[in-house]
C-alpha positions as CSV (number, residue, x, y, z in Angstrom):
1,M,-30.6,82.1,22.5
2,Q,-28.5,78.9,22.9
3,T,-28.6,77.1,26.3
4,W,-25.3,75.7,27.3
5,G,-25.2,72.4,29.3
6,V,-22.2,71.2,31.3
7,A,-21.2,68.8,28.5
8,D,-21.2,71.6,25.9
9,L,-19.1,73.9,28.1
10,L,-16.7,71.0,28.8
11,E,-16.1,70.4,25.1
12,F,-15.9,74.2,24.4
13,S,-13.4,74.7,27.3
14,R,-11.3,71.7,26.3
15,E,-11.0,73.0,22.8
16,L,-10.0,76.5,24.0
17,A,-7.5,75.1,26.4
18,S,-6.0,73.0,23.5
19,I,-5.7,76.1,21.3
20,A,-4.1,78.0,24.1
21,Q,-1.6,75.2,24.7
22,V,-0.5,75.2,21.1
23,G,-0.1,79.0,21.2
24,L,2.0,78.8,24.4
25,T,4.2,76.1,22.8
26,Y,4.9,77.8,19.5
27,A,4.3,81.5,19.9
28,K,7.4,83.7,20.2
29,D,6.0,87.2,20.7
30,P,5.7,88.0,24.5
31,F,2.3,89.7,24.0
32,D,1.0,86.7,22.1
33,L,2.2,84.5,25.0
34,E,0.3,86.6,27.4
35,R,-2.9,86.4,25.3
36,Y,-2.6,82.6,25.1
37,Q,-2.0,82.3,28.8
38,R,-5.2,84.4,29.4
39,L,-7.1,82.2,27.0
40,R,-6.1,79.1,29.0
41,E,-7.3,80.9,32.2
42,M,-10.6,81.8,30.6
43,A,-11.0,78.2,29.4
44,G,-10.8,77.1,33.0
45,E,-13.1,79.8,34.2
46,L,-15.8,78.4,31.9
47,L,-16.0,75.3,34.1
48,Q,-16.0,77.1,37.4
49,I,-19.7,76.4,37.9
50,P,-21.4,74.4,40.7
51,D,-22.3,71.5,38.4
52,Y,-18.7,71.0,37.5
53,S,-16.0,72.4,39.8
54,P,-16.0,75.9,41.3
55,D,-12.2,75.8,41.7
56,F,-11.4,74.3,38.3
57,T,-8.3,75.4,36.4
58,W,-6.6,73.8,33.5
59,P,-3.1,72.6,34.6
60,D,0.0,73.9,32.9
61,E,1.3,71.6,30.2
62,L,4.4,71.5,28.1
63,G,4.3,71.0,24.4
64,Y,1.3,70.1,22.2
65,E,-1.7,68.9,24.2
66,T,-2.6,65.2,23.6
67,P,-5.0,62.7,25.1
68,K,-4.1,61.1,28.4
69,V,-3.7,57.3,28.5
70,D,-5.3,55.0,31.1
71,V,-4.4,51.3,31.1
72,R,-6.5,48.5,32.7
73,A,-5.4,44.9,33.4
74,V,-8.0,42.3,32.6
75,V,-7.0,39.1,34.4
76,F,-9.3,36.1,34.2
77,R,-9.2,32.9,36.4
78,G,-11.6,30.6,34.7
79,N,-14.7,32.7,34.1
80,S,-13.9,35.1,36.9
81,V,-12.1,38.5,36.6
82,L,-9.7,40.1,39.0
83,M,-11.1,43.4,40.5
84,I,-10.2,45.8,43.2
85,K,-12.4,47.9,45.5
86,E,-11.2,51.5,45.1
87,V,-10.5,53.3,48.4
88,S,-11.6,56.7,46.9
89,S,-15.0,55.6,45.6
90,G,-15.8,52.4,47.5
91,L,-16.7,50.8,44.1
92,W,-15.0,48.0,42.1
93,T,-12.8,48.4,39.1
94,L,-10.1,46.6,37.1
95,P,-6.6,47.3,38.4
96,G,-4.8,50.1,36.4
97,G,-4.4,53.8,36.0
98,W,-2.4,56.5,34.2
99,A,0.4,55.2,32.0
100,D,3.8,56.5,33.1
101,V,6.3,57.9,30.6
102,N,9.4,55.7,29.7
103,A,7.3,52.5,30.0
104,S,5.4,50.5,27.4
105,P,1.7,49.8,27.7
106,A,2.5,46.3,28.8
107,E,5.0,47.4,31.4
108,N,2.6,50.0,32.7
109,V,-0.3,47.6,33.1
110,E,1.9,44.9,34.7
111,R,3.2,47.4,37.2
112,E,-0.2,48.8,38.1
113,C,-1.6,45.3,38.6
114,L,1.2,44.3,40.9
115,E,1.0,47.5,42.9
116,E,-2.7,47.5,43.4
117,T,-3.4,43.7,43.8
118,G,-0.1,42.0,44.7
119,F,-0.5,39.6,41.7
120,I,2.2,39.2,39.1
121,V,0.8,39.2,35.6
122,K,2.1,39.1,32.0
123,A,0.4,41.3,29.4
124,R,-0.9,39.2,26.5
125,M,-3.1,41.2,24.1
126,I,-5.2,44.3,23.8
127,S,-9.0,43.7,23.7
128,S,-10.1,47.3,23.3
129,V,-9.0,50.9,23.0
130,V,-11.7,53.4,23.5
131,D,-12.1,57.2,23.7
132,R,-13.6,57.6,27.1
133,D,-16.2,60.3,26.0
134,R,-17.4,58.2,23.1
135,A,-17.7,55.0,25.2
136,G,-20.3,56.3,27.5
137,Y,-18.2,57.1,30.6
138,P,-19.0,60.0,32.9
139,R,-17.5,63.2,31.5
140,N,-14.0,64.2,32.4
141,A,-12.1,67.5,31.7
142,H,-9.5,65.7,29.7
143,T,-9.7,63.6,26.5
144,I,-8.7,60.1,27.7
145,Y,-7.9,56.9,25.8
146,K,-8.6,53.7,27.8
147,I,-6.6,50.6,26.9
148,Y,-7.9,47.2,28.1
149,I,-5.1,44.6,28.2
150,L,-5.7,40.9,28.8
151,C,-3.1,39.6,31.2
152,D,-2.0,36.1,32.3
153,L,-1.8,35.4,36.0
154,I,1.8,34.4,36.8
155,G,2.0,34.5,40.6
156,G,1.8,36.6,43.7
157,E,-0.9,36.9,46.3
158,A,-3.7,39.3,47.0
159,T,-2.3,42.3,48.8
160,T,-4.2,45.6,49.3
161,S,-2.6,49.0,48.7
162,I,-3.3,52.6,49.4
163,E,-5.6,52.6,46.4
164,S,-7.3,49.2,47.0
165,S,-9.2,48.2,50.1
166,E,-10.3,44.8,48.8
167,I,-9.2,42.4,46.1
168,D,-11.3,39.5,44.7
169,F,-12.3,37.5,41.6
170,F,-15.9,37.8,40.3
171,P,-17.8,35.7,37.8
172,I,-18.1,37.7,34.6
173,D,-21.9,37.5,34.9
174,Q,-22.0,38.5,38.6
175,L,-20.0,41.7,38.7
176,P,-20.0,43.9,41.8
177,P,-21.0,47.6,41.7
178,L,-18.6,49.1,39.2
179,D,-16.7,52.4,39.5
180,T,-17.9,53.6,36.1
181,H,-15.3,56.4,35.9
182,R,-12.6,53.7,35.7
183,T,-14.1,50.5,34.3
184,G,-16.8,50.0,31.7
185,A,-19.1,47.0,31.7
186,A,-19.1,46.9,27.9
187,Q,-15.3,46.8,27.7
188,L,-15.3,44.0,30.3
189,Q,-17.6,41.9,28.1
190,T,-15.4,42.6,25.1
191,A,-12.4,41.4,27.1
192,W,-14.3,38.2,28.0
193,Q,-15.1,37.6,24.3
194,H,-11.4,38.0,23.5
195,E,-10.5,35.6,26.3
196,Q,-12.7,33.0,24.8
197,N,-11.7,33.8,21.2
198,P,-8.2,35.3,21.0
199,S,-8.4,35.6,17.2
200,L,-10.9,38.5,17.5
201,P,-9.5,41.8,16.4
202,T,-9.0,44.6,18.9
203,K,-12.1,46.7,19.3
204,F,-11.8,50.5,19.1
205,N,-14.0,53.5,18.6
């Protein structure tokens, strides 16, 4: 008999939810729509376990389900990198967050950095694009692509926000405790390599 771990159930639930979403998008028969809706509910019920989330439900989506996109601004000043202390976790991360619709990756990351740090930056190049699951991040219900974008510091001044309790620059070899749900040490090192050698190709998995 197979023993299911949380990671196995997460991938199984995610796939079921994706199948259900496709059915809800393209099915015409009302009975099929009911079946796909129930399949989505069942996919959520698989994750209603203490090790994950007893109240978990897959949110309603429109259209074909695709990965979510998270953008992160990598801003160097000398050999130090700009970071914020997340209010929610008390740990440090690169400024950034979910990409908004109707905005390019550059526009998104510039806006996120300004809102969270008070610094005006200009997006310059992408150092890495990673699938969160395959890059060793803690598991998340959604498939997430993380885009790390090197940015030039243009102006502004350190200003905290509802998401950031502290703002500071840290030497790349003396990083503070990282919020590993948001920022990966490996991607930070990749960004530093690109900062030193801009001819390097974008790294992806």
